[in-house]
C-alpha positions in Angstrom: 4.8 14.6 28.7 8.0 12.5 28.4 6.0 9.4 27.4 4.2 11.3 24.7 7.5 12.6 23.2 8.9 9.0 23.3 5.8 7.6 21.5 6.0 10.3 18.9 9.8 9.6 18.3 9.3 5.8 18.1 6.2 6.1 15.9 8.1 8.5 13.6 11.1 6.3 13.3 9.0 3.2 12.6 6.9 5.0 10.0 10.0 6.5 8.3 11.5 3.0 8.0 8.2 1.6 6.6 8.2 4.4 4.0 11.9 3.8 3.1 11.4 0.0 2.7 8.2 0.4 0.8 9.8 3.0 -1.6 13.0 1.0 -2.1 11.5 -2.4 -2.5 8.1 -1.8 -4.0 8.2 1.5 -5.9 11.8 1.4 -7.0 12.8 -2.3 -7.5 9.4 -3.8 -8.2 7.5 -1.2 -10.2 10.0 1.3 -11.7 12.7 -1.3 -12.7 10.7 -4.5 -12.7 13.7 -6.2 -11.0 11.5 -8.0 -8.4 8.2 -9.8 -8.6 6.2 -9.8 -5.4 3.3 -12.1 -4.4 0.0 -10.3 -4.4 -0.4 -10.3 -0.6 3.1 -8.8 -0.2 2.3 -6.2 -2.9 -0.9 -5.3 -1.1 1.0 -4.8 2.2 3.4 -2.4 0.5 0.6 -0.6 -1.2 -1.3 -0.2 2.1 1.9 1.0 3.9 2.6 3.6 1.2 -1.1 4.7 1.2 -1.1 5.2 5.0 2.4 6.6 5.5 3.2 8.7 2.5 -0.1 9.3 0.8 1.8 9.1 -2.5 0.7 7.9 -5.9 2.7 5.0 -7.2 2.0 5.7 -10.9 3.4 9.2 -10.5 6.4 8.1 -8.5 7.3 5.5 -11.1 6.9 7.9 -14.0 9.1 10.6 -12.4 11.7 8.0 -11.5 11.8 6.5 -15.0 12.0 10.0 -16.6 14.9 10.8 -14.2 16.8 7.6 -15.4 16.0 8.4 -19.1 17.5 11.9 -18.8 19.9 11.6 -15.9 21.8 14.9 -15.5 20.6 16.1 -18.9 17.9 18.5 -20.0 14.6 16.8 -19.1 15.8 15.3 -15.8 13.1 16.4 -13.3 15.5 16.7 -10.4 19.1 16.8 -11.5 21.5 18.2 -8.9 24.0 18.8 -11.7 21.5 21.0 -13.6 19.6 22.6 -10.7 22.2 22.6 -8.0 22.8 20.2 -5.1 21.1 22.1 -2.3 18.1 23.1 -4.4 17.4 19.4 -5.1 18.2 18.3 -1.5 15.9 20.9 0.0 13.2 21.3 -2.6 13.0 17.8 -4.3 9.4 17.5 -3.3 8.6 20.6 -5.3 10.4 19.3 -8.4 8.7 15.9 -8.0 5.2 17.4 -7.7 5.8 19.7 -10.6 6.7 16.7 -12.9 4.2 14.3 -11.4 1.3 16.7 -12.4 2.1 16.5 -16.1 -0.2 13.9 -17.8 2.3 13.4 -20.6 4.9 12.3 -18.1 2.6 9.7 -16.6 1.4 8.5 -20.1 4.9 8.1 -21.5 6.9 6.8 -18.5 4.3 4.7 -16.5 1.7 3.3 -18.9 2.2 -0.1 -17.4 1.4 1.0 -13.8 -2.4 1.2 -13.1 -3.6 4.3 -11.5 -4.7 4.0 -7.8 -8.5 3.7 -7.6 -8.7 4.5 -3.9 -7.9 8.1 -2.8 -4.9 8.6 -0.6 -5.5 9.5 3.1 -4.5 13.1 2.7 -5.5 15.7 5.3 -6.1 19.3 4.1 -4.1 21.6 6.3 -4.8 25.0 4.5 -6.2 26.2 1.3 -4.4 29.4 0.3 -6.3 32.0 -1.8 -5.0 31.9 -5.4 -2.4 29.4 -4.3 -1.8 25.8 -3.5 -3.7 23.6 -1.1 -1.3 22.5 1.6 -1.8 18.8 2.5 -0.1 16.3 4.8 0.0 12.6 4.5 -1.3 10.5 7.4 2.3 9.5 8.2 3.0 13.1 9.2 -0.1 13.5 11.3 -0.4 10.0 12.9 2.6 10.1 15.4 1.0 13.2 17.0 -2.4 11.5 17.2 -0.9 8.4 18.8 0.7 10.6 21.5 -2.7 12.0 22.3 -3.9 8.6 23.4 -0.9 8.0 25.6 -1.8 10.9 27.9 
């Protein structure tokens, strides 16, 4: 039991760091701001890491981020703590992100230079609520627990 918890903790920390580095270096600096240029092999590694760990869509992330910079703390900012409240954004930022990322006009206007992902993300359906949203979890949320099963 103790070994399983240790494996889950270590895998979670490693996967969190992979997500942070991939978001910061690839999504933020390379795609959103075009401040870096990566070799194709390195870009592939970042895309694979994001695909496995977060299940996120790079075009959506870039569009929401660029819109945030365009309207920082003004009407139109998808997740401004100044407009929406600090704790609302800290605790519910994923909701605000998804709400904005689902708007085709946001993608078309703020990320026309980022090609859409052709491979579906490794999302796992957790529950489909009647007349409500489908709750999903990226592989990065599920994988640490699966790794612990094999340590038994």
